[in-house]
C-alpha positions as CSV (number, residue, x, y, z in Angstrom):
1,M,58.2,145.2,-41.9
2,P,57.0,147.1,-38.8
3,G,58.6,150.5,-38.3
4,Y,59.1,150.6,-34.7
5,T,59.1,148.3,-31.4
6,L,57.4,149.7,-28.3
7,L,59.2,149.7,-25.0
8,G,57.1,149.7,-21.8
9,D,58.0,151.4,-18.4
10,R,59.2,148.2,-16.9
11,V,61.4,147.2,-19.6
12,I,63.0,150.8,-19.8
13,K,63.7,150.6,-16.0
14,M,65.6,147.2,-16.4
15,S,69.4,147.7,-15.8
16,G,72.1,145.2,-14.5
17,G,75.6,145.6,-13.3
18,D,76.8,143.0,-15.8
19,G,76.8,145.8,-18.5
20,Y,73.4,145.5,-20.0
21,D,71.2,148.3,-20.0
22,V,68.0,148.2,-22.2
23,T,68.4,151.8,-23.1
24,G,72.1,151.6,-24.1
25,P,73.5,150.7,-27.5
26,S,73.0,146.7,-27.3
27,G,69.6,147.1,-25.4
28,I,68.2,149.4,-28.1
29,A,69.7,147.1,-30.8
30,H,68.1,144.2,-29.2
31,E,64.7,145.6,-29.3
32,M,65.2,147.1,-32.8
33,M,66.1,143.6,-34.1
34,H,62.8,142.6,-32.9
35,N,61.2,144.4,-35.8
36,W,62.5,141.3,-37.9
37,W,62.4,138.6,-35.4
38,G,59.3,138.7,-33.3
39,N,57.3,141.5,-35.1
40,F,57.8,140.5,-38.7
41,V,58.5,136.9,-38.4
42,F,56.3,135.6,-35.5
43,F,56.8,132.8,-33.0
44,D,54.2,130.6,-31.2
45,A,55.5,130.2,-27.8
46,D,53.8,126.7,-27.3
47,K,56.1,125.4,-30.3
48,G,59.3,126.9,-28.9
49,N,60.5,130.5,-28.3
50,W,63.4,130.8,-30.8
51,C,62.9,134.6,-31.0
52,E,65.2,135.9,-28.0
53,A,67.8,133.4,-29.0
54,I,68.3,134.8,-32.6
55,T,67.7,138.4,-31.5
56,T,70.3,138.0,-28.7
57,Y,72.8,136.4,-31.0
58,L,72.6,138.9,-33.8
59,T,72.8,142.1,-31.5
60,N,74.1,141.4,-28.2
61,Y,76.8,139.1,-29.6
62,Y,77.5,139.2,-33.3
63,W,77.8,142.9,-33.5
64,L,80.7,142.7,-31.3
65,E,82.4,140.1,-33.7
66,A,81.3,142.0,-36.8
67,S,82.7,145.3,-35.5
68,G,86.2,143.9,-34.7
69,Q,85.6,143.9,-31.0
70,E,87.4,140.5,-30.6
71,E,88.1,140.6,-26.9
72,E,84.5,141.7,-26.1
73,A,83.2,139.0,-28.4
74,L,85.4,136.4,-26.5
75,K,84.1,137.6,-23.2
76,W,80.5,137.4,-24.4
77,R,81.0,133.7,-25.5
78,K,82.7,132.8,-22.3
79,H,80.2,134.5,-20.2
80,A,77.4,132.7,-21.8
81,S,78.6,129.4,-20.8
82,V,79.4,130.7,-17.3
83,K,76.1,132.2,-16.8
84,Y,74.3,129.1,-18.0
85,S,76.3,126.8,-15.7
86,I,75.6,129.1,-12.6
87,N,72.0,130.1,-13.5
88,A,70.6,126.8,-14.9
89,P,72.2,123.9,-12.7
90,P,71.2,120.4,-13.7
91,D,68.3,120.3,-11.2
92,R,66.8,123.4,-12.6
93,A,67.7,123.4,-16.4
94,Y,65.1,122.5,-19.0
95,P,65.2,121.9,-22.6
96,L,65.6,124.8,-25.1
97,I,62.4,123.8,-27.0
98,E,60.4,124.4,-23.8
99,F,61.5,128.1,-23.4
100,R,58.4,130.4,-23.5
101,G,59.7,133.7,-22.2
102,K,61.9,135.2,-19.4
103,Q,60.5,135.1,-16.0
104,N,63.6,134.3,-13.9
105,E,67.3,133.7,-14.3
106,V,66.8,130.1,-15.4
107,D,64.6,131.2,-18.3
108,G,67.2,133.8,-19.2
109,A,70.1,131.2,-19.3
110,V,68.2,128.8,-21.4
111,G,66.3,130.9,-23.8
112,Y,68.9,133.8,-24.2
113,E,72.5,132.2,-23.5
114,K,72.0,128.7,-24.4
115,G,69.7,129.8,-27.4
116,A,72.2,132.3,-28.7
117,M,75.2,130.1,-28.5
118,F,73.1,127.3,-30.4
119,F,72.8,129.8,-33.3
120,H,76.6,130.5,-33.0
121,Y,77.3,126.9,-33.2
122,L,75.4,126.6,-36.2
123,R,76.9,129.5,-37.8
124,K,80.5,128.1,-37.0
125,L,79.4,124.7,-38.2
126,I,77.8,125.5,-41.7
127,G,79.8,128.7,-42.3
128,D,78.8,132.4,-42.7
129,D,77.5,132.3,-46.1
130,A,75.1,129.3,-45.4
131,F,74.1,130.6,-42.1
132,F,73.0,134.1,-43.3
133,A,71.4,132.6,-46.4
134,G,69.3,130.5,-44.2
135,L,68.2,133.6,-42.2
136,R,67.3,135.3,-45.2
137,Q,65.2,132.3,-46.4
138,V,63.2,132.3,-43.1
139,I,62.6,136.0,-43.5
140,R,61.5,135.7,-47.0
141,E,59.2,132.6,-46.6
142,H,57.7,133.5,-42.9
143,G,57.6,137.2,-43.1
144,G,54.2,138.3,-41.7
145,D,53.5,134.7,-40.6
146,F,54.8,132.2,-37.8
147,A,58.0,130.3,-38.1
148,T,59.2,127.4,-35.8
149,W,62.5,125.8,-34.9
150,D,62.0,123.2,-37.7
151,D,61.8,126.2,-40.3
152,F,65.3,127.4,-39.2
153,R,66.5,123.7,-39.4
154,D,65.2,123.4,-43.0
155,A,66.6,126.6,-44.1
156,F,70.0,125.8,-42.7
157,K,70.0,122.3,-44.3
158,A,69.0,123.9,-47.6
159,H,72.3,126.0,-47.6
160,A,74.8,124.0,-45.7
161,P,77.7,122.8,-47.7
162,E,77.8,119.3,-49.1
163,Q,80.7,118.3,-46.9
164,V,79.1,119.5,-43.8
165,Q,76.0,117.5,-44.5
166,Q,78.2,114.4,-45.2
167,T,79.9,114.6,-41.7
168,V,77.1,116.0,-39.5
169,N,73.4,115.1,-39.2
170,L,71.7,118.6,-38.9
171,D,68.4,116.8,-37.9
172,E,70.2,115.4,-35.0
173,V,72.0,118.5,-34.1
174,F,68.7,120.3,-33.6
175,Q,67.2,117.4,-31.7
176,H,70.1,117.4,-29.3
177,W,70.2,121.2,-28.8
178,L,66.5,121.6,-28.5
179,T,65.6,118.7,-26.4
180,R,68.6,118.0,-24.0
181,P,68.4,120.1,-20.7
182,D,72.1,120.2,-20.4
183,A,75.0,121.6,-22.1
184,P,78.2,119.8,-23.7
185,D,80.6,118.6,-21.0
186,F,84.1,118.1,-22.5
187,W,87.7,118.4,-21.3
188,I,91.4,117.4,-21.9
189,E,91.6,113.7,-20.7
190,S,95.4,113.2,-21.1
191,A,98.5,114.4,-23.0
192,G,102.2,113.5,-23.2
193,N,105.1,112.3,-25.3
194,E,105.6,108.8,-26.6
195,L,108.8,107.4,-28.0
196,N,108.7,105.1,-31.0
197,R,111.8,102.9,-30.5
198,Q,112.0,101.7,-33.8
199,T,112.1,105.0,-35.6
200,G,113.5,107.1,-32.8
201,D,110.7,109.7,-33.4
202,W,108.7,111.3,-30.5
203,T,105.0,111.6,-30.7
204,F,102.9,114.2,-28.6
205,A,99.5,113.2,-28.3
206,A,96.5,114.8,-26.5
207,R,93.1,113.0,-25.9
208,F,89.9,114.8,-25.4
209,R,86.8,113.3,-24.0
210,Q,83.2,114.4,-23.4
211,A,80.6,113.1,-20.8
212,Q,77.4,111.4,-22.0
213,P,75.1,112.2,-23.6
214,Y,77.4,112.9,-26.5
215,W,77.2,115.9,-28.6
216,A,78.5,116.7,-32.1
217,L,81.3,119.0,-31.2
218,K,83.4,121.1,-33.6
219,L,86.5,122.1,-31.5
220,A,89.6,124.0,-32.0
221,F,92.9,123.0,-30.3
222,S,96.3,124.4,-30.2
223,L,99.7,123.2,-29.0
224,E,102.3,125.8,-27.9
225,D,105.9,125.6,-26.5
226,E,106.7,127.5,-23.2
227,D,107.7,130.6,-25.2
228,G,104.2,130.9,-26.8
229,K,105.5,129.5,-30.2
230,L,102.5,127.8,-31.9
231,L,103.5,124.0,-32.7
232,A,100.2,122.9,-33.8
233,E,96.6,123.8,-34.3
234,G,93.4,122.6,-36.0
235,L,89.9,121.5,-35.8
236,L,88.4,118.3,-34.7
237,Q,84.9,116.9,-34.8
238,M,84.0,114.8,-31.7
239,N,80.7,113.1,-32.2
240,D,81.0,110.4,-29.5
241,R,83.1,109.6,-26.3
242,E,86.6,111.1,-27.3
243,S,88.9,112.4,-30.0
244,S,92.6,113.1,-30.2
245,F,95.5,114.7,-32.2
246,S,99.2,114.1,-32.3
247,V,102.4,115.6,-33.4
248,T,105.4,113.6,-34.5
249,G,108.9,114.9,-34.5
250,P,112.7,114.0,-33.7
251,K,112.6,115.1,-30.2
252,P,110.0,115.4,-27.3
253,Y,108.3,118.5,-26.2
254,P,109.3,118.9,-22.6
255,T,107.3,121.7,-21.7
256,C,104.2,122.8,-23.7
257,I,100.6,124.0,-23.4
258,V,97.4,122.2,-24.8
259,E,94.4,124.2,-25.2
260,L,90.9,122.9,-26.2
261,D,88.6,125.6,-27.7
262,P,90.6,128.4,-26.2
263,E,88.4,131.0,-27.8
264,W,85.2,129.6,-26.2
265,H,83.3,129.2,-29.5
266,M,81.8,126.0,-28.1
267,F,79.0,126.4,-25.4
268,R,79.9,124.3,-22.4
269,Q,79.2,123.2,-18.9
270,V,81.6,125.0,-16.6
271,P,82.2,122.9,-13.4
272,L,82.5,124.8,-10.1
273,S,86.1,124.3,-9.9
274,A,86.6,126.1,-13.2
275,Q,84.4,129.1,-12.2
276,E,86.0,132.5,-11.4
277,P,84.8,133.3,-8.0
278,C,81.8,135.7,-8.0
279,L,78.8,136.7,-5.7
280,N,76.4,134.7,-8.0
281,L,78.0,131.5,-7.2
282,V,77.3,132.0,-3.6
283,M,73.8,133.3,-4.1
284,N,72.9,130.1,-6.3
285,D,74.5,127.7,-3.9
286,P,71.6,126.2,-1.7
287,T,74.2,125.5,0.9
288,T,75.1,129.1,1.3
289,I,75.1,130.7,4.9
290,V,74.5,134.4,5.2
291,V,75.9,136.0,8.2
292,Y,74.8,139.3,9.4
293,P,76.3,141.4,12.3
294,S,74.3,141.4,15.4
295,A,75.5,144.8,16.9
296,K,73.2,147.6,17.4
297,D,74.9,150.3,15.7
298,A,74.5,152.4,12.5
299,M,77.0,150.2,10.5
300,S,75.3,147.1,11.5
301,D,71.8,148.3,10.6
302,E,72.8,149.2,7.1
303,L,74.3,145.8,6.5
304,T,71.3,143.9,7.9
305,K,69.1,145.7,5.4
306,L,70.7,143.3,2.8
307,V,69.0,140.4,4.6
308,E,65.6,141.7,3.5
309,V,66.9,142.0,-0.1
310,I,68.1,138.3,0.1
311,E,64.9,137.0,1.5
312,A,62.9,138.9,-1.2
313,S,64.8,137.2,-4.0
314,G,63.2,134.0,-3.1
315,R,66.4,132.2,-2.4
316,E,66.1,129.8,0.5
317,L,69.4,130.4,2.0
318,T,70.3,129.9,5.7
319,I,70.5,133.4,7.5
320,I,72.2,133.7,10.9
321,S,73.7,136.4,13.1
322,D,77.6,136.3,13.6
323,T,77.0,135.3,17.3
324,E,75.5,132.0,16.0
325,F,78.4,131.4,13.4
326,K,80.9,128.6,14.3
327,L,84.0,127.9,12.2
328,E,83.1,124.4,11.6
329,M,80.2,125.7,9.6
330,L,82.7,126.3,7.0
331,A,82.6,122.6,5.9
332,D,80.7,121.9,2.7
333,H,79.0,125.5,2.8
334,S,79.5,128.7,0.9
335,L,79.4,131.8,3.0
336,F,78.2,135.4,2.5
337,I,79.6,137.7,5.3
338,L,78.0,141.1,5.7
339,G,80.7,143.3,7.0
340,G,84.3,143.0,7.5
341,G,87.0,144.6,9.9
342,S,85.4,144.4,13.4
343,A,81.7,144.8,12.0
344,N,81.2,141.1,11.8
345,S,82.8,138.6,14.1
346,A,82.4,135.9,11.5
347,W,84.9,137.7,9.4
348,E,87.3,137.8,12.3
349,Q,87.0,133.9,12.2
350,V,87.3,133.4,8.4
351,R,89.9,136.2,7.5
352,E,92.9,133.9,8.2
353,L,91.6,131.7,5.2
354,V,92.0,134.5,2.9
355,P,95.6,135.2,2.0
356,M,96.7,138.7,3.2
357,E,98.4,139.4,-0.1
358,T,95.0,138.9,-1.7
359,F,92.6,140.8,0.5
360,T,92.1,142.3,3.9
361,A,89.3,144.3,5.5
362,N,90.0,146.5,8.3
363,P,87.5,148.9,10.3
364,R,88.2,151.9,8.1
365,S,90.0,150.4,5.0
366,F,90.6,147.3,2.8
367,T,93.3,146.1,0.5
368,I,93.3,144.2,-2.8
369,G,96.7,142.9,-3.6
370,R,99.1,145.5,-2.5
371,K,96.7,148.6,-3.2
372,V,95.1,150.3,0.0
373,Y,91.6,151.7,-0.3
374,D,91.0,154.0,2.6
375,A,88.7,156.6,1.4
376,K,85.7,157.1,3.7
377,G,83.0,156.5,1.0
378,M,84.6,153.3,-0.4
379,S,83.1,149.8,0.0
380,V,84.0,146.3,-1.6
381,L,82.1,143.2,-2.6
382,A,84.8,140.5,-2.8
383,T,84.5,136.7,-3.6
384,F,87.0,133.8,-3.2
385,T,87.3,130.3,-3.7
386,H,86.7,128.2,-0.4
387,P,90.0,127.1,0.6
388,R,88.6,124.1,2.6
389,S,85.6,123.0,0.5
390,R,85.9,122.3,-3.4
391,G,83.2,124.0,-5.2
392,K,82.3,126.4,-2.6
393,F,83.0,130.1,-2.3
394,I,83.2,132.8,0.4
395,S,81.8,136.4,-0.4
396,I,82.1,139.5,1.8
397,Y,80.7,142.9,1.5
398,H,82.6,145.6,3.5
399,G,82.3,149.5,3.8
400,N,84.8,151.9,5.3
401,S,82.0,153.9,6.8
402,V,78.2,154.0,7.2
403,E,78.1,156.4,4.3
404,A,80.0,153.9,2.1
405,L,77.0,151.4,2.5
406,A,74.2,153.8,1.3
407,R,73.6,152.0,-1.8
408,A,74.3,148.5,-0.6
409,R,71.2,147.1,-2.2
410,Y,72.6,147.5,-5.5
411,I,75.6,145.3,-5.1
412,F,73.5,142.3,-6.2
413,F,73.6,143.7,-9.7
414,Y,77.4,143.1,-9.6
415,G,77.4,139.5,-9.2
416,W,79.9,138.5,-11.9
417,D,83.1,139.7,-10.6
418,S,85.5,138.8,-7.9
419,F,86.2,142.2,-6.7
420,V,83.9,145.2,-7.1
421,V,85.0,148.6,-5.6
422,F,82.6,151.3,-5.0
423,Q,83.0,155.0,-4.2
424,G,79.9,156.6,-2.9
425,G,78.0,153.5,-3.9
426,R,78.9,154.0,-7.6
427,L,81.1,151.5,-9.5
428,M,84.8,152.4,-9.3
429,E,86.8,149.2,-10.2
430,R,86.2,145.6,-10.9
431,E,88.4,142.5,-11.1
432,M,88.4,138.8,-11.6
433,L,90.4,136.1,-9.7
434,P,91.6,133.0,-11.7
435,P,89.5,129.7,-11.3
436,L,90.9,126.9,-9.4
437,T,91.3,124.6,-12.4
438,N,91.0,124.9,-16.2
439,P,89.8,121.5,-17.8
440,W,90.4,123.0,-21.2
441,R,94.2,124.0,-20.7
442,R,97.0,121.8,-19.7
443,E,100.7,122.6,-19.3
444,V,102.8,119.6,-19.8
445,K,106.1,119.6,-18.1
446,S,107.1,115.9,-18.3
447,A,107.1,113.1,-20.7
448,R,103.6,112.1,-19.6
449,F,100.7,114.0,-18.3
450,D,97.2,113.0,-17.2
451,A,94.3,115.3,-16.2
452,S,93.7,115.4,-12.5
453,D,90.5,117.7,-12.5
454,A,88.7,115.3,-10.2
455,R,87.9,113.0,-13.0
456,E,88.7,109.4,-13.9
457,T,91.8,109.5,-16.3
458,T,93.2,107.1,-18.7
459,P,97.1,107.5,-19.4
460,L,98.0,107.5,-23.1
461,R,99.7,104.2,-23.8
462,S,102.1,103.2,-26.6
463,G,99.9,102.0,-29.5
464,Q,96.8,103.8,-28.5
465,S,95.1,106.6,-30.4
């Protein structure tokens, strides 16, 4: 096994506001793991780069789980799906088998996030013993040589428990994950109580559905009452259009909460309505309009410098001055407003759409909730769900003074949060706003409930399963 991994100047300088620093613990661990995967077991990019997927999984994710950092592990799993859904939309995504290396955000979403979550899916599917035995087999058989995705498939098949092999076709699993450009898309279709008039028993049933093409999904589910008491939980295997579970008892459940894969172990497509507001949603939306201040003053000059950064990113967004902005432009567009308070007249038109109890921006201060931020060196990057256009968002970057905007170009490293507060250009606080909907969690308050998350729904009827 090689004794070291070399990091070049360009790699060492890499740093991101999402918490990843190549010289930090997870970054160093990632590069050290390449001593096994990449520098000992080689990959041929033309046959599929599996190397970053397994390296990312074992270091950036699995270490969190293995060291008992359960909350951070959950955040990582969730963020993998969120990041993929934003950075690799259907018109830009491509199959995992075609990943060669990271050149842009789409490559990262495919080769790192989706790839890592594929290995997580395999581990949860076949179990820890079989999973790690399979990895050891690849190391043993291909150390000092090349390995392919097929070699991982064969190793996992060799160690998968017989019960798994009887219920899941691993050849098909690999084919789906490697050749499909999308992610699994599933949701709670309907849930509610049904009375059996012959026995007098009540049955609470929930139906889950996935979109085509169908994936082999192993999903956890839970049912709790309004006080948080667990009423039912389990695992279900969904290999085609839908699956369901039911609980029968002497009385109905008038108020309860159904959750599907609440721990985010299954990689998934996260629809825009289920995304927590963040700048990256705005920046990756081709309909976004960026509005810069037209005034000739120091504050406007600093804010307008961000236009150069946006143009250099290669994103083809519409960029206009605040004097060109009209309120009707809100329809079917996301917005990024550079400057709040009186700095940008577009904010003066839009501010009424953002509840004052959520956020305000004034010439020398801003508020988040009931907290006032009035220090001269403070600035804020805030993103909200668009109140008039579903699937659209509004971002604003605001500073209390010219000095507060000195490091404005770095705000794009903090694109995964709803609120980011800076003091002197340095991160001070960050916060998330809840999404508009949650397709995987439903609170049932009546005898019947049907999902209304902009999908066709079929109510449960007596006798259906």
